[in-house]
C-alpha positions in Angstrom: 116.2 104.0 100.0 118.0 107.0 99.3 121.1 106.8 96.2 123.0 110.2 97.9 126.3 109.2 98.4 126.8 108.4 102.5 122.8 109.5 102.9 122.5 107.1 106.0 126.6 107.6 107.1 125.4 111.2 107.4 121.9 110.9 109.3 124.2 108.2 111.8 126.8 111.2 112.6 123.9 113.3 113.2 123.4 114.2 117.1 120.8 112.5 118.9 118.6 116.0 119.1 119.5 116.3 115.7 118.0 112.6 114.5 115.0 113.1 116.6 113.9 116.5 114.5 114.6 114.8 111.1 112.6 111.3 112.1 109.6 114.1 113.8 109.7 116.1 110.5 109.1 112.8 108.3 106.3 111.4 110.8 104.4 115.5 110.6 104.5 114.4 106.6 103.4 111.2 106.8 100.2 112.9 108.5 97.8 113.7 106.3 97.2 109.9 105.0 96.2 108.8 108.0 93.7 112.0 108.4 93.0 111.2 104.6 91.8 107.8 105.6 90.8 108.4 108.6 88.1 110.8 107.2 87.0 108.3 104.3 86.7 104.9 106.2 85.9 107.1 109.6 88.2 104.9 111.2 90.3 106.4 114.3 90.9 109.5 115.7 94.0 111.7 113.9 93.9 114.2 116.8 95.8 111.2 119.0 99.2 111.6 116.1 98.3 115.6 115.7 98.8 115.4 119.5 101.8 113.3 119.7 103.1 115.0 117.3 102.7 118.2 119.1 104.4 116.4 122.0 107.1 115.2 119.7 107.6 119.4 118.0 107.1 121.1 120.9 110.3 118.8 123.2 112.8 119.3 121.4 113.3 122.8 122.0 111.4 122.8 125.6 113.7 120.6 127.8 111.4 121.0 130.6 108.4 118.9 128.5 106.9 116.3 130.4 104.7 113.7 129.3 104.1 109.9 129.7 105.4 108.2 126.2 103.8 105.3 127.4 99.4 106.7 127.5 100.4 108.0 124.2 102.0 104.7 122.5 98.8 103.1 124.1 96.5 105.7 122.5 98.1 105.2 119.0 98.0 101.5 119.2 93.8 101.7 119.6 93.9 104.3 116.8 95.9 101.7 114.7 94.3 100.7 111.3 94.5 96.8 110.4 95.4 97.1 106.8 93.2 93.6 106.3 89.9 94.8 107.4 89.3 97.5 104.6 89.3 97.1 101.1 90.9 100.5 100.9 94.4 101.0 99.7 94.9 103.8 102.5 94.8 101.7 105.1 98.4 100.5 104.3 100.0 104.2 105.2 97.8 105.6 107.5 99.1 101.8 109.4 102.7 103.3 108.6 101.9 106.9 110.0 100.9 105.3 113.7 103.9 103.0 113.4 106.5 105.7 112.8 104.9 108.3 115.4 104.7 105.2 117.8 108.4 104.3 117.6 109.8 107.6 117.7 108.1 107.8 120.5 110.1 104.6 122.1 113.3 105.3 120.6 113.3 108.2 122.3 112.1 106.8 125.2 114.9 104.4 125.6 118.1 106.3 123.3 117.3 103.7 120.6 119.4 105.9 118.1 118.7 103.0 115.1 115.2 103.1 115.8 115.1 106.7 115.1 116.9 106.4 111.8 114.9 103.5 111.0 112.0 106.1 110.4 113.7 107.8 107.2 113.4 103.7 106.3 110.0 103.5 106.7 108.9 106.8 105.6 110.6 105.6 102.1 109.5 102.3 102.7 105.6 103.6 102.8 106.4 104.9 99.2 108.0 102.0 97.2 105.1 100.2 98.9 102.5 102.6 97.0 104.4 103.2 93.6 104.5 99.1 93.5 100.4 99.7 94.2 100.1 102.2 91.0 102.3 99.6 88.9 99.4 97.3 89.5 97.7 98.9 88.1 99.8 100.6 85.1 102.0 97.6 84.3 102.8 94.6 82.0 101.8 91.5 84.2 105.1 90.0 82.9 107.5 92.9 84.4 109.9 91.2 86.4 111.3 92.4 89.4 114.9 94.4 88.2 111.9 96.4 86.2 109.8 97.2 88.8 112.2 98.5 90.8 113.3 100.7 87.8 109.8 101.7 87.8 109.6 102.3 91.8 112.9 104.5 91.8 111.8 106.5 88.6 108.7 107.6 90.0 108.1 110.8 90.2 106.4 110.3 94.1 110.1 108.4 95.3 112.2 110.9 93.6 110.6 113.9 95.3 110.9 111.6 99.0 114.7 111.0 98.1 115.5 114.9 97.5 112.8 116.2 100.4 114.8 113.7 103.1 118.0 114.9 101.3 116.9 119.0 101.5 116.1 118.2 105.3 119.3 116.6 106.1 121.0 119.3 104.8 119.3 121.9 106.8 119.6 120.1 109.7 123.1 119.3 109.6 123.8 123.3 109.0 121.9 123.5 112.9 124.6 121.3 115.2 122.8 122.8 117.9 119.0 123.4 116.7 117.7 126.9 117.8 114.0 126.7 118.7 113.4 129.4 115.9 114.4 126.6 113.7 112.6 123.9 115.1 109.4 126.2 114.6 110.2 126.9 111.4 111.3 123.8 109.9 107.9 122.5 111.5 105.6 125.3 109.7 107.1 124.5 106.3 106.1 121.0 106.7 102.7 121.6 107.8 102.4 124.3 105.3 103.0 122.5 102.4 100.1 119.8 103.0 101.2 117.2 101.1 102.3 113.6 102.8 104.9 111.2 101.4 103.1 110.0 98.8 101.4 113.2 97.5 98.0 113.1 99.9 97.4 116.9 100.1 94.3 117.3 102.2 93.2 120.5 100.2 
């Protein structure tokens, strides 16, 4: 979903710690999607996701930190919405947020680098599906598949997603051995921005 030349080649060339920071940042950015859905539909406990993210961030700079990944994956599973059971579209990006965090936890446990990289595609996919849903309200019924693709990739939310992932990659590439200060500053920047990958803000 990212058109920048060599984006995934560069992403795959990162070290495992760098990949984990990149993926954790994307997961953090997806959190407001779940928080808003939980508030509106009175489903689940956003704190389960927040706690998992806190541990993911902390584990990047505190190598002595130990926690039971399986326990957190199970808690996330227990708080995963089934979109077909809700009328609200928000169930889909909320589900994606849980899946992203669960996937990252499991990938770190098994050192599955491809799964860590795939968080990038999952975040972009969430955005693409959201924009496609908007097109359902805004586009002509006779729109072709090519026109739909053009609508998705030209949409400001998708452009922002691609730009954000590119900027994030640029920042992380500059830190072959990410420092505690860099990791904490990146986390604070994303939380303070308070805008999800589909433009959701709780404020």
